[in-house]
N, C-alpha and C positions, 0 to 999 in steps of 0.2 A: 635579804629578807628569807626567812623562810616561809611555807605557806602549807598550811594542813586542809587534807578533802576532806568537804563535807556533802554528805548526800539529801539533799532536796525531798520532800513529800512526793513529787514525779518522777524522783531516780536519777536526774541530772547532778553532776558532780560540780558545787562549787570552789571554787577558791579562797582562803581564808588564812591572813596573815598573822603571824604568832612574834609578837613584839617580845624587848626585851623583858617586861615584866612576866610574859609567860614563859619564858627562856628560865627563868629565872626558881618560880615556882616548878616548873616541871624536876629541874635540878633538886630543889628543896625536895621535893616531893619524894623523888626517886632515891634519896636515903631514908625515907621516911614517910611512909602515908598517912601515917595517924597526926601528924602535927593539927594542932587548931587555926582555925583563923586567926585567931590574938596572935600566937607562936609566928606562921607565916607575918603578918602583918610589921611582927618587929624585924625579920629580918626584911624585906623586899621596900619599905614604906610604904603600902598603901594601908588601907583601911579593912580590918577584919571582914567585914562583910564584901567588900573588893575584893579581896582575896580570894572568897567561897565563890563569888559567882563568876571569877576568872577560872577556879578548881573547873566548877558544874562545866562551863564551857568548854572546856577541856575534854572532860569526858563525853562530852556531847559529841565533839568532834571528831573523835576518836586519838585524839592525843596521851589521852591514859587511857590506856586498854585495858589492863586490868590491874586491881591491886593485891598485893599474896602478901601470906605470912611464909619470915625465915623464920624455921624450927630450927631450934638449941638442936647439935648434934648428941647432946646427953639425952632431949627425949627420945630422936630417932633411932637411936641406937649406933646410929654411923659415923666411922670415924675415919674413915680412908676413903680420901676419892680421887676417881680414877677417869681416867682418857682414854675411849677404848675409839680404834678407828677401825673399820669394820670397811673391806672390800667384795662387794658381791660379786654374785650370777652373773654375765652379762648375757639380753636377750630375755631377761625372764620380767617385764614392767610389773606383770600385773602379780607375779610371787613376793617379788620386792617390797612394794607395797603393802602388802601383805603382813610381811614380815615385818617393816618400819611400823605400822599400825598397831603389831602385836608389842614391838618393843615399848612403846610409847604408854602402853599400858603398868608396865610394869613399875613398882613402887621405888627400886634402886636408882632407875632411870633420872637423872632430876633433867634433861637438855638431849635435844635430839636434831644434829647437824647434818644437811643434806651438802656435801662439797663437791668442790673440785680436786682431782691430784688422784695420785693411790688408791686412796683409801676413796668410799662412794659416801658413808656416812661417821660420824664422830659423835659419838656418845659422852655425857658426864653421868657418873654412873656414881653412887655411894654406897658405901658395905660398910658393916660391920667391922668387916676384916679381910684381911688377904685371902684366909682361907674362904672365906665367904662370897670373898669375890670367883675365887676357881668354881668356888658350888655354879655359882653364876653363871660361868660363862659355859660349864660342861651343860650346864639346863639348857641353855638359849645363843650360842657361839657356834655350836654343829649342825645349823639346821642347812639343809639341801643347798639354801639363796643364798648361804654366805661361804664365801670361797677362802675369805682367812682374815685373822684383826691381831694387831699390834695395842698395846696398851703403854700408857703413861701414868704414873704412880705418882699424883700433887703428893709435894713435899710441905710446900706452904703456899697459900695464898693469900693476894693482893687483890683489893678491890678500890681502883680510884676513886668510885662515887663516896665511897663510905672517908675517903683520906686516908687510906694506907698506905 
């Protein structure tokens, strides 16, 4: 059984179990968070009201952290997805933290991971073209905090949550 942490009014944390219905709802919502209570109820076998109560509870306990919109590349102008692996200069934790925070503000950076291994950071980046990515790297990856970087170009993306 999987548990979720919940903060109480006095700040202590309680453990709250997630049952099979909760897991099924979470999976369905991870595919499309805009599903109605009726749509969810048809897929999990609970009433629409029960589904909506459970979804609200899942939000309250933090099992659902946020709901986002996935934008079409035609709208954003992003047609190239890349993974950039950055190696940061050692011994500069404050400067590296500032560099990380700056990278997070850039619209091209869709995700940033702090990782182990040769690279310190892995970024998912979306750009309109390879030329736009080259310009992006010149603007942002030649900072003093960045020792070097490698790039992987994504040829095709598969999303197991979407059934790809």
